[in-house]
C-alpha angles and dihedrals in degrees: 000000000000113000116203128211120220118193123204109223128189103186137036087247094055089044092058094046096049090050094050090047094061106268112164093210140001131224100207116209143150133217105036092190086064092048091256130312133190114304119240123260091252092054092046092051096047093047092052091049097050107027123072105182119084113291122195113190116209114242103211115129096197145005124254126062128349103249106108131195124235090258093050089049086056090053089051090053093050090048092050091050088052091051088054091049091052090049101237117169098236146339133231116227140165134179132173135186118236093260091060098259122129111269093235095179094057093041096051092047092050091046090051093048093049094051125154087028118088117251126215119196107218134213095294076098089070091065092048116122099227113026099196091048092046088052091055091046092051091049090049086057089058094239114169099221146000124225112203142153090206095263094295127089097256121051093214089059090048094048092114092060090039093056089046090052093051091048091049093045090059094193092309090113134005114249111210120192117218144164121071093015111152139153087270092066110014097094096051089044092052094046094046099045099032090225118169095208134026134198131221139161093207082204129192132169117232127206121238116272091206112129089209121049120177104234095195089065089064094213137129099204093206120175134213121249138148134266105240094191088053091050091050091048094051092045089050091052094048093047091053090046092050092052 
């Protein structure tokens, strides 16, 4: 069984690095401090022109929780239409009701609008009140896959629930473990859960390359990127495991 590696990226530079390091698919976001929001038009356009592996932009108009107003929902629909126009392979969405249930009305509409693009339901799931019911609701909305850390911060710690979700899904949807996935735990996580794809940010912080930095501002201006060697290592582990 082939096991794929998805990498979350937050800049055009990190997207190019992740693709060249062997990622099978990219989740394209901006604003890592917010947990990922919808990329700008310019980022979407340049990524589409320069990257030739599947790319799934996240459709999330703001950080914070996953209950969205009617106006924010309209923004999400416009962004999905743009991603279709730019011919991305898929999008990443997630919407909850205030009571912690999946917002199936929003999710169904977004999946229908995105068609024929694939749709990943993101870690809004990890904030759902009842995970097994949430799984069924997401399946009923025809999402392609579910990204989850098992309702805890780190997917390795949530591996028991992830395995349960994979068993319950019974191939009706792909369950993709993500959050804290690294070369040090990816093999054990793949073996334990039986997941056919895993998600990692392989995140590193880079110092500013500015020759002049204003010391009176008392800031470092570090930026988020990806560790190419870590991506290569994870991909190599999964390739050997698949064979």
